[in-house]
C-alpha positions as CSV (number, residue, x, y, z in Angstrom):
1,M,11.1,99.8,81.6
2,E,13.2,102.5,80.0
3,F,14.6,102.2,76.5
4,K,18.2,103.2,76.2
5,E,19.1,106.5,74.6
6,G,19.4,106.0,70.8
7,S,17.0,103.1,70.8
8,K,15.2,102.9,67.5
9,L,11.6,104.2,67.2
10,Y,9.3,101.2,67.4
11,A,12.0,98.9,68.7
12,Y,10.6,96.3,71.1
13,E,11.8,94.0,73.9
14,V,10.1,91.1,75.8
15,K,11.0,90.9,79.5
16,R,10.2,88.2,81.9
17,Q,8.7,89.7,85.0
18,S,7.2,87.8,87.9
19,G,6.1,84.8,85.9
20,E,4.8,86.8,82.9
21,D,6.3,87.9,79.6
22,V,5.8,91.6,79.1
23,L,6.2,93.2,75.6
24,Y,7.6,96.8,75.6
25,I,7.4,98.8,72.4
26,N,9.3,102.0,72.1
27,Y,7.2,105.1,71.0
28,L,9.5,107.7,72.4
29,G,9.8,110.3,69.6
30,A,6.7,109.2,67.8
31,P,4.6,112.1,66.5
32,Y,1.5,110.8,68.2
33,V,0.3,109.2,71.4
34,P,0.3,105.4,70.8
35,S,-3.3,104.0,70.8
36,F,-4.8,100.9,69.4
37,A,-8.1,102.7,69.1
38,E,-6.9,105.8,67.3
39,Y,-4.1,104.5,65.0
40,P,-4.4,101.5,62.7
41,E,-0.6,101.4,62.2
42,V,-0.1,101.0,66.0
43,L,-2.5,97.9,66.1
44,E,-0.9,96.5,62.9
45,R,2.7,96.9,64.2
46,T,1.7,95.2,67.5
47,I,0.1,92.3,65.8
48,D,3.3,91.8,63.8
49,V,5.3,91.6,67.0
50,L,2.9,89.3,68.6
51,I,3.2,86.9,65.6
52,E,6.9,86.6,66.5
53,N,6.3,86.5,70.3
54,P,3.1,84.4,71.0
55,N,3.7,83.9,74.7
56,V,3.3,87.6,75.7
57,S,1.0,88.3,78.6
58,R,1.0,92.1,78.8
59,I,1.8,94.9,76.3
60,V,3.3,98.3,77.3
61,L,3.6,101.1,74.7
62,V,6.4,103.3,76.1
63,Q,6.4,107.1,75.7
64,Q,6.3,110.0,78.1
65,K,3.6,107.9,79.7
66,N,3.4,104.1,79.5
67,Y,0.2,102.6,78.1
68,N,-0.3,99.2,79.6
69,Y,-2.7,96.7,78.1
70,D,-3.6,93.9,80.5
71,F,-3.8,90.2,80.0
72,N,-7.4,90.2,78.7
73,E,-6.7,92.9,76.1
74,T,-3.5,91.2,75.2
75,S,-5.3,87.9,74.7
76,V,-7.7,89.6,72.3
77,L,-4.7,90.6,70.1
78,L,-3.0,87.2,70.4
79,E,-6.1,85.5,69.1
80,L,-6.1,87.9,66.2
81,A,-2.4,87.2,65.6
82,N,-2.9,83.4,65.8
83,L,-5.8,83.6,63.3
84,Y,-3.7,85.6,60.8
85,V,-0.9,82.9,61.1
86,Y,-3.4,80.1,60.7
87,L,-4.9,81.6,57.6
88,I,-1.5,82.4,56.0
89,K,0.4,79.2,56.9
90,Q,-2.1,76.5,57.4
91,E,-5.1,77.4,55.2
92,K,-2.8,79.2,52.8
93,I,-5.7,81.5,52.0
94,L,-4.1,83.2,49.0
95,S,-2.9,80.0,47.2
96,Q,-4.4,79.0,43.9
97,E,-5.5,75.6,45.0
98,K,-7.6,77.1,47.8
99,L,-9.2,79.8,45.6
100,I,-10.1,77.9,42.4
101,L,-10.9,74.3,41.2
102,N,-11.5,74.9,37.5
103,A,-12.6,78.6,37.2
104,E,-9.2,80.0,36.4
105,H,-10.6,83.1,35.1
106,L,-11.9,84.0,38.6
107,F,-8.5,83.6,40.4
108,S,-7.4,87.2,40.2
109,K,-10.8,88.5,41.4
110,R,-10.8,86.1,44.4
111,Y,-7.2,86.8,45.2
112,N,-7.8,90.5,45.3
113,E,-10.9,90.1,47.5
114,L,-9.0,88.0,50.1
115,F,-5.9,90.1,49.9
116,S,-8.0,93.2,50.7
117,F,-9.5,91.2,53.7
118,L,-6.0,90.2,55.0
119,F,-4.7,93.7,54.5
120,L,-7.4,95.0,56.9
121,L,-7.2,92.1,59.4
122,K,-4.2,93.3,61.4
123,S,-5.0,97.1,61.4
124,D,-8.8,97.2,61.4
125,P,-10.2,93.7,62.3
126,V,-13.8,94.9,62.7
127,S,-13.8,96.4,59.1
128,S,-12.1,93.2,57.9
129,F,-15.0,91.2,59.5
130,I,-17.6,93.4,57.8
131,E,-15.7,93.2,54.5
132,L,-15.6,89.4,54.6
133,K,-19.4,89.3,55.3
134,K,-19.9,91.6,52.3
135,I,-17.7,89.3,50.1
136,I,-19.8,86.2,51.1
137,L,-23.0,88.0,50.3
138,Q,-21.7,89.0,46.9
139,E,-20.4,85.6,46.0
140,R,-23.8,84.0,46.9
141,I,-25.5,86.4,44.5
142,F,-22.9,85.6,41.8
143,L,-23.6,81.8,42.4
144,E,-27.1,82.4,40.9
145,K,-25.5,83.9,37.7
146,I,-22.5,81.6,37.1
147,E,-22.4,79.0,34.4
148,P,-23.3,75.5,35.5
149,V,-19.8,74.2,34.7
150,Y,-18.3,76.5,37.3
151,R,-21.1,76.1,39.9
152,F,-19.3,73.5,42.1
153,D,-16.2,75.7,42.0
154,Q,-18.2,78.7,43.3
155,E,-19.9,76.7,46.0
156,S,-16.5,75.4,47.2
157,Y,-15.3,79.0,47.3
158,I,-18.3,80.2,49.3
159,Y,-17.8,77.2,51.7
160,F,-14.2,78.2,52.2
161,L,-15.2,81.8,52.9
162,E,-17.9,80.7,55.4
163,K,-15.3,78.6,57.2
164,I,-13.0,81.7,57.6
165,F,-16.0,83.8,58.7
166,S,-16.9,81.2,61.3
167,L,-13.4,81.3,62.8
168,F,-13.4,85.1,62.7
169,G,-16.7,85.2,64.5
170,K,-15.4,83.2,67.5
171,L,-12.8,85.8,68.3
172,K,-13.2,87.7,71.6
173,L,-12.7,91.0,69.7
174,I,-15.7,90.3,67.4
175,E,-17.9,89.0,70.3
176,V,-17.4,92.2,72.2
177,A,-17.9,94.3,69.1
178,L,-21.0,92.7,67.8
179,P,-23.5,94.8,69.9
180,Y,-22.0,97.9,68.4
181,L,-22.0,97.0,64.8
182,E,-25.5,98.2,63.9
183,G,-24.9,101.4,61.8
184,Y,-21.2,100.8,61.7
185,I,-19.2,102.7,59.0
186,K,-16.1,101.1,57.6
187,G,-13.0,102.8,59.0
188,D,-14.8,104.2,62.2
189,R,-12.4,103.3,65.0
190,E,-14.5,104.5,67.9
191,I,-15.6,100.9,68.5
192,Y,-12.1,100.1,69.6
193,N,-12.4,102.5,72.5
194,K,-14.9,100.1,73.9
195,I,-12.5,97.1,73.6
196,F,-9.1,98.6,74.4
197,K,-8.8,100.7,77.6
198,P,-5.1,100.9,78.7
199,D,-3.9,101.8,82.1
200,V,-1.9,105.0,81.8
201,I,1.3,104.9,83.8
202,P,3.7,107.8,84.2
203,N,7.1,106.9,82.8
204,F,8.8,107.5,86.2
205,T,7.0,104.7,88.1
206,F,6.4,101.0,87.5
207,T,3.2,100.7,89.6
208,R,0.1,100.4,87.6
209,L,-3.1,102.3,88.3
210,V,-6.5,101.5,86.8
211,T,-7.6,105.1,86.1
212,D,-11.0,104.4,84.4
213,L,-14.1,103.8,86.7
214,P,-15.9,100.5,86.2
215,H,-18.8,101.2,83.8
216,D,-21.4,99.6,86.1
217,A,-20.1,101.0,89.3
218,E,-22.1,103.1,91.8
219,I,-20.2,106.0,93.6
220,I,-20.7,105.4,97.3
221,D,-18.4,108.2,98.6
222,Q,-15.7,110.6,97.4
223,Y,-13.2,112.7,99.3
224,K,-9.7,114.3,99.1
225,I,-6.6,113.4,100.9
226,S,-3.4,115.4,101.2
227,Q,-0.3,116.0,103.3
228,E,0.0,119.6,101.8
229,D,-2.4,121.7,99.7
230,Y,-0.3,121.1,96.6
231,D,-0.3,117.3,96.9
232,E,-4.0,116.5,96.8
233,S,-5.3,113.0,95.8
234,I,-9.0,112.1,95.2
235,V,-10.4,108.9,96.7
236,T,-13.6,107.4,95.3
237,I,-15.4,104.5,97.0
238,L,-17.2,102.4,94.5
239,K,-19.7,99.6,94.6
240,V,-19.7,97.2,91.6
241,K,-22.7,94.9,91.1
242,D,-22.2,91.3,92.3
243,E,-18.9,92.2,94.0
244,A,-18.7,91.7,97.8
245,K,-15.9,94.2,98.4
246,L,-16.0,97.9,97.6
247,I,-13.4,99.4,95.4
248,Y,-11.1,102.1,96.8
249,H,-10.3,104.1,93.6
250,L,-7.3,106.3,94.1
251,N,-6.4,109.3,91.7
252,P,-3.0,110.7,92.7
253,P,-1.6,114.0,91.3
254,E,1.1,112.2,89.3
255,H,-1.5,110.6,87.1
256,S,-3.1,113.9,86.0
257,L,0.0,115.9,84.9
258,S,0.3,117.5,81.5
259,E,2.7,116.2,78.9
260,D,5.1,119.1,79.6
261,L,5.2,118.5,83.3
262,N,5.6,114.7,82.7
263,R,8.6,115.5,80.5
264,L,10.2,117.6,83.2
265,L,9.7,114.9,85.7
266,N,11.3,112.3,83.4
267,L,14.3,114.6,82.9
268,A,14.7,115.3,86.6
269,R,14.3,111.7,87.5
270,G,17.1,110.8,85.1
271,V,19.4,113.1,86.9
272,L,18.4,112.0,90.5
273,I,18.7,108.3,89.9
274,E,22.4,108.7,89.2
275,H,22.7,109.3,92.9
276,Q,23.8,106.2,94.8
277,P,22.3,106.5,98.4
278,R,24.6,105.5,101.3
279,A,23.3,103.6,104.3
280,E,23.9,106.6,106.6
281,E,21.5,108.6,104.6
282,F,18.7,106.4,105.9
283,T,19.5,106.9,109.5
284,D,17.6,110.1,109.4
285,P,15.0,109.6,106.5
286,E,13.1,112.9,107.3
287,R,16.2,115.0,106.9
288,T,17.2,113.1,103.7
289,R,13.7,113.7,102.3
290,Q,13.9,117.4,103.0
291,V,17.4,117.7,101.3
292,F,16.2,115.8,98.3
293,F,13.0,117.9,98.1
294,N,15.1,121.1,98.0
295,I,17.5,119.6,95.5
296,S,14.5,118.6,93.4
297,K,12.9,122.0,93.4
298,D,16.2,123.6,92.3
299,L,16.7,121.0,89.6
300,L,13.1,121.3,88.3
301,R,13.4,125.1,88.3
302,D,16.6,125.0,86.1
303,L,15.1,122.3,83.8
304,A,11.9,124.4,83.4
305,Q,14.0,127.4,82.4
306,S,16.0,125.4,79.8
307,Q,12.7,123.9,78.4
308,N,11.0,127.3,78.3
309,T,8.3,126.0,80.6
310,N,6.6,128.3,83.1
311,L,6.1,126.7,86.5
312,S,3.9,128.2,89.2
313,Y,4.9,127.8,92.9
314,K,2.3,125.1,93.5
315,E,3.4,123.1,90.3
316,L,7.0,123.3,91.4
317,N,6.2,121.9,94.9
318,T,3.9,119.2,93.4
319,L,6.5,118.1,91.0
320,A,9.2,118.0,93.7
321,T,7.0,116.0,96.0
322,I,6.3,113.5,93.3
323,L,10.0,113.3,92.5
324,V,10.9,112.5,96.0
325,R,8.1,110.0,96.5
326,H,9.2,108.0,93.4
327,T,13.0,108.1,94.0
328,I,13.9,107.8,97.6
329,G,10.3,107.4,98.8
330,F,7.7,104.6,98.8
331,G,5.6,105.6,95.8
332,L,1.8,105.3,96.1
333,I,2.1,103.6,99.6
334,E,2.9,107.2,100.8
335,I,-0.3,108.5,99.4
336,L,-2.4,105.7,101.0
337,L,-0.9,106.5,104.4
338,Q,-2.2,110.1,104.0
339,D,-5.7,108.8,104.4
340,E,-6.7,109.0,108.0
341,K,-9.5,106.5,107.4
342,L,-7.2,103.6,106.6
343,Q,-6.2,101.1,109.1
344,D,-4.4,98.3,107.2
345,I,-2.8,97.9,103.8
346,A,-2.0,94.5,102.3
347,L,0.3,93.7,99.3
348,N,-0.1,90.0,98.6
349,A,2.1,87.8,96.5
350,P,2.5,87.4,93.6
351,I,2.9,91.2,93.5
352,P,2.3,92.3,89.9
353,L,-0.8,90.1,89.5
354,T,-2.6,91.2,92.8
355,N,-4.3,94.5,93.6
356,I,-3.5,96.2,96.9
357,F,-6.1,95.5,99.6
358,L,-6.9,97.7,102.5
359,R,-9.2,98.0,105.5
360,H,-11.2,101.2,105.7
361,Q,-12.6,102.4,109.0
362,E,-16.0,103.1,107.4
363,Y,-16.2,100.6,104.5
364,D,-14.2,97.7,105.9
365,E,-12.1,95.6,103.5
366,C,-11.8,97.1,100.1
367,S,-9.9,96.3,96.9
368,T,-8.0,99.1,95.2
369,N,-7.2,100.1,91.6
370,I,-3.4,99.8,92.4
371,L,-1.3,97.0,91.0
372,P,2.3,97.3,92.4
373,S,5.3,96.2,90.3
374,S,8.1,93.9,91.3
375,E,10.6,96.7,90.7
376,D,8.9,99.0,93.2
377,V,8.4,96.4,95.8
378,D,12.0,95.2,95.6
379,S,13.1,98.8,95.9
380,W,11.0,99.4,99.0
381,A,12.3,96.2,100.6
382,A,15.9,97.5,100.1
383,K,15.0,100.8,101.7
384,F,13.4,99.1,104.7
385,R,16.4,97.0,105.2
386,M,18.6,100.1,105.4
387,I,16.1,102.0,107.6
388,S,15.8,99.2,110.1
389,G,19.4,97.9,109.9
390,R,18.0,94.4,109.9
391,P,18.4,91.6,107.3
392,L,15.7,90.3,104.9
393,D,16.7,87.2,103.0
394,E,16.0,83.5,102.8
395,A,17.7,82.9,106.2
396,N,15.8,85.8,107.7
397,P,12.5,85.8,105.7
398,V,10.6,88.1,108.1
399,L,11.2,91.9,108.7
400,D,9.3,94.1,111.2
401,T,10.0,97.8,111.1
402,Q,8.5,101.3,111.3
403,L,7.9,104.0,108.7
404,T,7.4,107.6,109.5
405,I,6.6,110.1,106.7
406,G,5.8,113.6,108.2
407,K,3.0,113.0,110.7
408,N,2.1,109.6,109.2
409,R,3.3,106.6,111.0
410,A,3.0,102.9,110.1
411,R,4.2,99.5,111.2
412,I,5.6,97.4,108.4
413,A,5.8,93.6,108.2
414,I,7.5,92.0,105.2
415,I,7.8,88.3,104.4
416,Q,9.6,86.6,101.5
417,R,10.7,83.2,100.3
418,P,10.5,80.5,101.7
419,L,7.6,81.7,103.9
420,S,6.0,83.4,100.9
421,P,6.6,81.0,98.0
422,D,5.5,83.7,95.4
423,G,7.9,86.4,96.6
424,L,7.6,89.5,98.7
425,A,4.4,90.3,100.6
426,Y,3.7,93.3,102.8
427,S,1.3,94.1,105.7
428,I,1.1,97.7,106.8
429,R,-0.7,98.9,109.9
430,R,-1.3,102.6,109.9
431,H,-1.1,104.3,113.3
432,R,-3.8,106.7,114.3
433,D,-2.9,110.4,114.2
434,S,-4.4,110.9,117.7
435,P,-4.6,108.3,120.5
436,W,-7.7,106.4,121.4
437,T,-9.9,108.0,124.2
438,L,-12.9,106.9,126.1
439,P,-15.3,109.0,124.1
440,L,-13.8,107.5,120.9
441,F,-14.3,104.0,122.3
442,I,-18.0,104.9,123.0
443,K,-18.4,106.5,119.6
444,H,-17.2,103.3,117.8
445,K,-19.4,101.2,120.2
446,M,-16.4,99.4,121.7
447,I,-17.8,100.1,125.1
448,N,-21.0,101.7,126.3
449,P,-21.3,104.9,128.4
450,F,-22.1,102.9,131.6
451,S,-18.9,100.7,131.4
């Protein structure tokens, strides 16, 4: 999603996308990179929004790059927001009747203790948990010194604090944080880096890519794929314990750009998307791509000069290639087709909730770190309709066509409703760069030398 020009800093919007509510918060123009782990105000602001929108399934912090927090991380924050609402509205944690029975002289002290706890709850919940534990310990010590007439009052207050502590301890966030609390110093936010690990998505694409490697993964293989030397991607094959399928981890060049280059791409994309393609442009896709590539290079060169940014020849070609890929092209599908070892690529419905799967000639069926978006998949379907000149709708829910990008060729099969109840689904068969020969049949044990 892109916020309109002039949108207020920290403005937010909830959009319904493929069966899930996605919360977008605008951080364009913020003097820092938004992060729950680094900045308490970012976490607090997000909790405030979740209190008003409790049905959110995913959170995206929008800046030059989009920082996507998945359902599991969002549910951690929703639990925290729900606890805050419960304490304020149902338990009425700061009310006089909850804090004292007859020890009126202790009201201000207890009020300040719990106010301090609540103040930390939204911005630094781990410190808040430690603070509450400390308050309970102090109140138990105070119980031994208090006058007998106020003893029952003090016991009731401790019971109330322990009830809150018990609720707090059941939060997923605290359960995950517990192993790291030994030696914890109040205010240290390093612990949140172990809990919140957003997917970082360039602002010019909607497809999500899980960039971090699983912590318990074993690297089986790693190699580079490219169409040109300025468009290299790194493929890592991973084995995760107790998982049957290997993981095909892709790291494309667009996900390792500097902030300056990302800003240039966003500016150039904003200019190019104003172009409304005509159907005849797709009758010769290769020529159209070359024209757009040259236009992109000229545009990026001009923008770089206006922004006082120096671009090398390689960087210029890299940015132009990425720009073409994410405007008139087919996004990360193009990069996957660069891999000579891939045979099949499958995009199953529902699209935003399912990783891309593929068949590898050496490692068989693999899951990937790519989560395509509905926006990208719908855009590809429209392009395939224009390329093939065939319909794709409820009356004609199947489309077979071909895709050629440079030397890479593939057969594309697309189905949609009613054959696919959850929406669009793709099956892509990559053609070999060279034909099968008898020696190749023997090498892959399809026949023996005596056949």
